[in-house]
PDB file with SEQRES, HELIX, SHEET and CRYST1 records, atoms N, CA, C and O in Angstrom:
SEQRES   1 A   42  UNK UNK UNK UNK UNK UNK UNK UNK UNK UNK UNK UNK UNK          
SEQRES   2 A   42  UNK UNK UNK UNK UNK UNK UNK UNK UNK UNK UNK UNK UNK          
SEQRES   3 A   42  UNK UNK UNK UNK UNK UNK UNK UNK UNK UNK UNK UNK UNK          
SEQRES   4 A   42  UNK UNK UNK                                                  
HELIX    1 AA1 UNK A   11  UNK A   22  1                                  12    
SHEET    1 AA1 2 UNK A  26  UNK A  32  0                                        
SHEET    2 AA1 2 UNK A  35  UNK A  41 -1                                        
CRYST1    1.000    1.000    1.000  90.00  90.00  90.00 P 1           1          
ATOM      1  N   UNK A   1       3.904 -73.872  40.605  1.00  0.00           N  
ATOM      2  CA  UNK A   1       3.997 -73.118  39.366  1.00  0.00           C  
ATOM      3  C   UNK A   1       3.555 -73.988  38.205  1.00  0.00           C  
ATOM      4  O   UNK A   1       3.903 -75.167  38.137  1.00  0.00           O  
ATOM      5  N   UNK A   2       2.792 -73.410  37.295  1.00  0.00           N  
ATOM      6  CA  UNK A   2       2.434 -74.151  36.083  1.00  0.00           C  
ATOM      7  C   UNK A   2       3.680 -74.391  35.237  1.00  0.00           C  
ATOM      8  O   UNK A   2       4.629 -73.609  35.280  1.00  0.00           O  
ATOM      9  N   UNK A   3       3.668 -75.458  34.483  1.00  0.00           N  
ATOM     10  CA  UNK A   3       4.806 -75.786  33.630  1.00  0.00           C  
ATOM     11  C   UNK A   3       4.353 -75.743  32.180  1.00  0.00           C  
ATOM     12  O   UNK A   3       3.424 -76.450  31.789  1.00  0.00           O  
ATOM     13  N   UNK A   4       5.018 -74.908  31.380  1.00  0.00           N  
ATOM     14  CA  UNK A   4       4.696 -74.805  29.961  1.00  0.00           C  
ATOM     15  C   UNK A   4       5.420 -75.914  29.205  1.00  0.00           C  
ATOM     16  O   UNK A   4       6.554 -76.265  29.531  1.00  0.00           O  
ATOM     17  N   UNK A   5       4.757 -76.453  28.206  1.00  0.00           N  
ATOM     18  CA  UNK A   5       5.385 -77.520  27.419  1.00  0.00           C  
ATOM     19  C   UNK A   5       5.983 -76.988  26.124  1.00  0.00           C  
ATOM     20  O   UNK A   5       6.745 -77.692  25.462  1.00  0.00           O  
ATOM     21  N   UNK A   6       5.650 -75.756  25.755  1.00  0.00           N  
ATOM     22  CA  UNK A   6       6.185 -75.177  24.533  1.00  0.00           C  
ATOM     23  C   UNK A   6       7.248 -74.136  24.864  1.00  0.00           C  
ATOM     24  O   UNK A   6       7.127 -73.395  25.840  1.00  0.00           O  
ATOM     25  N   UNK A   7       8.271 -74.093  24.054  1.00  0.00           N  
ATOM     26  CA  UNK A   7       9.362 -73.157  24.268  1.00  0.00           C  
ATOM     27  C   UNK A   7       8.851 -71.711  24.180  1.00  0.00           C  
ATOM     28  O   UNK A   7       8.081 -71.371  23.282  1.00  0.00           O  
ATOM     29  N   UNK A   8       9.287 -70.872  25.117  1.00  0.00           N  
ATOM     30  CA  UNK A   8       8.892 -69.475  25.121  1.00  0.00           C  
ATOM     31  C   UNK A   8       7.580 -69.181  25.819  1.00  0.00           C  
ATOM     32  O   UNK A   8       7.195 -68.017  25.931  1.00  0.00           O  
ATOM     33  N   UNK A   9       6.882 -70.203  26.291  1.00  0.00           N  
ATOM     34  CA  UNK A   9       5.613 -70.026  26.994  1.00  0.00           C  
ATOM     35  C   UNK A   9       5.858 -70.087  28.492  1.00  0.00           C  
ATOM     36  O   UNK A   9       6.835 -70.684  28.944  1.00  0.00           O  
ATOM     37  N   UNK A  10       4.972 -69.470  29.259  1.00  0.00           N  
ATOM     38  CA  UNK A  10       5.079 -69.517  30.717  1.00  0.00           C  
ATOM     39  C   UNK A  10       5.855 -68.365  31.323  1.00  0.00           C  
ATOM     40  O   UNK A  10       6.003 -68.289  32.542  1.00  0.00           O  
ATOM     41  N   UNK A  11       6.354 -67.462  30.481  1.00  0.00           N  
ATOM     42  CA  UNK A  11       7.135 -66.341  31.008  1.00  0.00           C  
ATOM     43  C   UNK A  11       6.261 -65.368  31.802  1.00  0.00           C  
ATOM     44  O   UNK A  11       6.731 -64.754  32.760  1.00  0.00           O  
ATOM     45  N   UNK A  12       5.006 -65.227  31.416  1.00  0.00           N  
ATOM     46  CA  UNK A  12       4.099 -64.327  32.126  1.00  0.00           C  
ATOM     47  C   UNK A  12       3.827 -64.786  33.541  1.00  0.00           C  
ATOM     48  O   UNK A  12       3.750 -63.964  34.454  1.00  0.00           O  
ATOM     49  N   UNK A  13       3.678 -66.091  33.740  1.00  0.00           N  
ATOM     50  CA  UNK A  13       3.404 -66.598  35.086  1.00  0.00           C  
ATOM     51  C   UNK A  13       4.602 -66.359  36.012  1.00  0.00           C  
ATOM     52  O   UNK A  13       4.429 -66.055  37.192  1.00  0.00           O  
ATOM     53  N   UNK A  14       5.791 -66.494  35.481  1.00  0.00           N  
ATOM     54  CA  UNK A  14       6.992 -66.221  36.286  1.00  0.00           C  
ATOM     55  C   UNK A  14       7.087 -64.746  36.638  1.00  0.00           C  
ATOM     56  O   UNK A  14       7.445 -64.394  37.762  1.00  0.00           O  
ATOM     57  N   UNK A  15       6.769 -63.883  35.680  1.00  0.00           N  
ATOM     58  CA  UNK A  15       6.811 -62.442  35.923  1.00  0.00           C  
ATOM     59  C   UNK A  15       5.800 -62.033  36.982  1.00  0.00           C  
ATOM     60  O   UNK A  15       6.099 -61.204  37.841  1.00  0.00           O  
ATOM     61  N   UNK A  16       4.611 -62.606  36.927  1.00  0.00           N  
ATOM     62  CA  UNK A  16       3.582 -62.301  37.923  1.00  0.00           C  
ATOM     63  C   UNK A  16       4.045 -62.730  39.303  1.00  0.00           C  
ATOM     64  O   UNK A  16       3.908 -61.978  40.267  1.00  0.00           O  
ATOM     65  N   UNK A  17       4.591 -63.931  39.404  1.00  0.00           N  
ATOM     66  CA  UNK A  17       5.068 -64.419  40.704  1.00  0.00           C  
ATOM     67  C   UNK A  17       6.179 -63.530  41.253  1.00  0.00           C  
ATOM     68  O   UNK A  17       6.163 -63.172  42.431  1.00  0.00           O  
ATOM     69  N   UNK A  18       7.143 -63.171  40.405  1.00  0.00           N  
ATOM     70  CA  UNK A  18       8.262 -62.335  40.851  1.00  0.00           C  
ATOM     71  C   UNK A  18       7.786 -60.950  41.291  1.00  0.00           C  
ATOM     72  O   UNK A  18       8.269 -60.415  42.289  1.00  0.00           O  
ATOM     73  N   UNK A  19       6.849 -60.375  40.554  1.00  0.00           N  
ATOM     74  CA  UNK A  19       6.317 -59.055  40.917  1.00  0.00           C  
ATOM     75  C   UNK A  19       5.576 -59.107  42.243  1.00  0.00           C  
ATOM     76  O   UNK A  19       5.762 -58.236  43.092  1.00  0.00           O  
ATOM     77  N   UNK A  20       4.745 -60.113  42.427  1.00  0.00           N  
ATOM     78  CA  UNK A  20       4.008 -60.254  43.681  1.00  0.00           C  
ATOM     79  C   UNK A  20       4.959 -60.423  44.857  1.00  0.00           C  
ATOM     80  O   UNK A  20       4.778 -59.788  45.897  1.00  0.00           O  
ATOM     81  N   UNK A  21       5.966 -61.270  44.703  1.00  0.00           N  
ATOM     82  CA  UNK A  21       6.916 -61.497  45.797  1.00  0.00           C  
ATOM     83  C   UNK A  21       7.735 -60.244  46.091  1.00  0.00           C  
ATOM     84  O   UNK A  21       8.023 -59.951  47.251  1.00  0.00           O  
ATOM     85  N   UNK A  22       8.109 -59.509  45.060  1.00  0.00           N  
ATOM     86  CA  UNK A  22       8.885 -58.278  45.239  1.00  0.00           C  
ATOM     87  C   UNK A  22       8.096 -57.256  46.059  1.00  0.00           C  
ATOM     88  O   UNK A  22       8.679 -56.475  46.811  1.00  0.00           O  
ATOM     89  N   UNK A  23       6.770 -57.264  45.912  1.00  0.00           N  
ATOM     90  CA  UNK A  23       5.915 -56.327  46.632  1.00  0.00           C  
ATOM     91  C   UNK A  23       5.394 -56.901  47.951  1.00  0.00           C  
ATOM     92  O   UNK A  23       4.547 -56.291  48.604  1.00  0.00           O  
ATOM     93  N   UNK A  24       5.901 -58.070  48.340  1.00  0.00           N  
ATOM     94  CA  UNK A  24       5.507 -58.673  49.609  1.00  0.00           C  
ATOM     95  C   UNK A  24       4.209 -59.447  49.538  1.00  0.00           C  
ATOM     96  O   UNK A  24       3.610 -59.745  50.571  1.00  0.00           O  
ATOM     97  N   UNK A  25       3.761 -59.779  48.334  1.00  0.00           N  
ATOM     98  CA  UNK A  25       2.507 -60.498  48.168  1.00  0.00           C  
ATOM     99  C   UNK A  25       2.724 -61.937  47.751  1.00  0.00           C  
ATOM    100  O   UNK A  25       3.837 -62.462  47.800  1.00  0.00           O  
ATOM    101  N   UNK A  26       1.639 -62.557  47.340  1.00  0.00           N  
ATOM    102  CA  UNK A  26       1.676 -63.953  46.910  1.00  0.00           C  
ATOM    103  C   UNK A  26       0.770 -64.129  45.705  1.00  0.00           C  
ATOM    104  O   UNK A  26      -0.122 -63.316  45.461  1.00  0.00           O  
ATOM    105  N   UNK A  27       1.004 -65.201  44.950  1.00  0.00           N  
ATOM    106  CA  UNK A  27       0.109 -65.527  43.850  1.00  0.00           C  
ATOM    107  C   UNK A  27      -0.168 -67.031  43.867  1.00  0.00           C  
ATOM    108  O   UNK A  27       0.622 -67.828  44.372  1.00  0.00           O  
ATOM    109  N   UNK A  28      -1.308 -67.383  43.302  1.00  0.00           N  
ATOM    110  CA  UNK A  28      -1.724 -68.781  43.255  1.00  0.00           C  
ATOM    111  C   UNK A  28      -2.312 -69.053  41.878  1.00  0.00           C  
ATOM    112  O   UNK A  28      -3.103 -68.256  41.372  1.00  0.00           O  
ATOM    113  N   UNK A  29      -1.932 -70.172  41.270  1.00  0.00           N  
ATOM    114  CA  UNK A  29      -2.432 -70.570  39.964  1.00  0.00           C  
ATOM    115  C   UNK A  29      -3.267 -71.841  40.128  1.00  0.00           C  
ATOM    116  O   UNK A  29      -2.933 -72.719  40.924  1.00  0.00           O  
ATOM    117  N   UNK A  30      -4.355 -71.921  39.364  1.00  0.00           N  
ATOM    118  CA  UNK A  30      -5.153 -73.143  39.364  1.00  0.00           C  
ATOM    119  C   UNK A  30      -5.870 -73.268  38.024  1.00  0.00           C  
ATOM    120  O   UNK A  30      -5.994 -72.301  37.273  1.00  0.00           O  
ATOM    121  N   UNK A  31      -6.335 -74.474  37.745  1.00  0.00           N  
ATOM    122  CA  UNK A  31      -7.091 -74.743  36.525  1.00  0.00           C  
ATOM    123  C   UNK A  31      -8.408 -75.383  36.927  1.00  0.00           C  
ATOM    124  O   UNK A  31      -8.439 -76.332  37.710  1.00  0.00           O  
ATOM    125  N   UNK A  32      -9.494 -74.851  36.383  1.00  0.00           N  
ATOM    126  CA  UNK A  32     -10.823 -75.374  36.660  1.00  0.00           C  
ATOM    127  C   UNK A  32     -11.528 -75.558  35.323  1.00  0.00           C  
ATOM    128  O   UNK A  32     -11.845 -74.585  34.639  1.00  0.00           O  
ATOM    129  N   UNK A  33     -11.765 -76.795  34.961  1.00  0.00           N  
ATOM    130  CA  UNK A  33     -12.355 -77.121  33.649  1.00  0.00           C  
ATOM    131  C   UNK A  33     -11.495 -76.503  32.550  1.00  0.00           C  
ATOM    132  O   UNK A  33     -10.379 -76.965  32.316  1.00  0.00           O  
ATOM    133  N   UNK A  34     -11.986 -75.479  31.877  1.00  0.00           N  
ATOM    134  CA  UNK A  34     -11.235 -74.846  30.784  1.00  0.00           C  
ATOM    135  C   UNK A  34     -10.700 -73.476  31.172  1.00  0.00           C  
ATOM    136  O   UNK A  34     -10.236 -72.727  30.312  1.00  0.00           O  
ATOM    137  N   UNK A  35     -10.759 -73.135  32.476  1.00  0.00           N  
ATOM    138  CA  UNK A  35     -10.308 -71.816  32.925  1.00  0.00           C  
ATOM    139  C   UNK A  35      -8.972 -71.903  33.645  1.00  0.00           C  
ATOM    140  O   UNK A  35      -8.763 -72.781  34.482  1.00  0.00           O  
ATOM    141  N   UNK A  36      -8.065 -70.980  33.312  1.00  0.00           N  
ATOM    142  CA  UNK A  36      -6.796 -70.823  34.012  1.00  0.00           C  
ATOM    143  C   UNK A  36      -6.986 -69.651  34.954  1.00  0.00           C  
ATOM    144  O   UNK A  36      -7.265 -68.541  34.503  1.00  0.00           O  
ATOM    145  N   UNK A  37      -6.842 -69.871  36.255  1.00  0.00           N  
ATOM    146  CA  UNK A  37      -7.152 -68.853  37.261  1.00  0.00           C  
ATOM    147  C   UNK A  37      -5.878 -68.413  37.966  1.00  0.00           C  
ATOM    148  O   UNK A  37      -5.075 -69.237  38.406  1.00  0.00           O  
ATOM    149  N   UNK A  38      -5.708 -67.110  38.066  1.00  0.00           N  
ATOM    150  CA  UNK A  38      -4.571 -66.514  38.781  1.00  0.00           C  
ATOM    151  C   UNK A  38      -5.132 -65.642  39.892  1.00  0.00           C  
ATOM    152  O   UNK A  38      -5.972 -64.774  39.655  1.00  0.00           O  
ATOM    153  N   UNK A  39      -4.658 -65.883  41.105  1.00  0.00           N  
ATOM    154  CA  UNK A  39      -5.036 -65.047  42.251  1.00  0.00           C  
ATOM    155  C   UNK A  39      -3.781 -64.375  42.765  1.00  0.00           C  
ATOM    156  O   UNK A  39      -2.788 -65.037  43.064  1.00  0.00           O  
ATOM    157  N   UNK A  40      -3.828 -63.058  42.867  1.00  0.00           N  
ATOM    158  CA  UNK A  40      -2.679 -62.285  43.343  1.00  0.00           C  
ATOM    159  C   UNK A  40      -3.120 -61.455  44.533  1.00  0.00           C  
ATOM    160  O   UNK A  40      -4.123 -60.744  44.471  1.00  0.00           O  
ATOM    161  N   UNK A  41      -2.366 -61.550  45.611  1.00  0.00           N  
ATOM    162  CA  UNK A  41      -2.619 -60.749  46.800  1.00  0.00           C  
ATOM    163  C   UNK A  41      -1.368 -59.924  47.059  1.00  0.00           C  
ATOM    164  O   UNK A  41      -0.267 -60.449  47.223  1.00  0.00           O  
ATOM    165  N   UNK A  42      -1.575 -58.621  47.091  1.00  0.00           N  
ATOM    166  CA  UNK A  42      -0.432 -57.713  47.340  1.00  0.00           C  
ATOM    167  C   UNK A  42      -0.780 -56.855  48.545  1.00  0.00           C  
ATOM    168  O   UNK A  42       0.018 -56.013  48.955  1.00  0.00           O  
TER     169      UNK A  42                                                      
END                                                                             
């Protein structure tokens, strides 16, 4: 899981992970150069 350094940030990534897991799926986060990439499989 990505870690936010500012208070109140990073809530969206947790919500995405929880939603994917609730539906039996998975999610993956990565950073490439200046891009933040989210892959969700449901």
